[in-house]
C-alpha positions, 0 to 999 in steps of 0.5 A: 374112684367114686369121689375124686378130689379136685386135684385129681379132676384137674390133672385128668382134665389137663391130661386129656387136653394135652393128649388132644393137642398132641393128637391134633398136632400129629394130624396137622403136621404128620409128626411122629410119636417120638417127635411128640414125646421129645417136644413134651420133654422139652416143655417139661424141662422148661417148666421145671426150670422156671418153677425152680427159678420162681421157688428155688425148689426143683421136682427132681 
């Protein structure tokens, strides 16, 4: 990908930031991979619900 568009760059940066947050959480609290995955699922579900309430359109 020689010239990624702005959306791709934004998604890649967000992914790296979330990965770093999760890694630091695991180091600081001895959280398991499964617990991190469950936390991310809860966050996504909450975000989807709020987005659906705002726009009336869900992601599913």
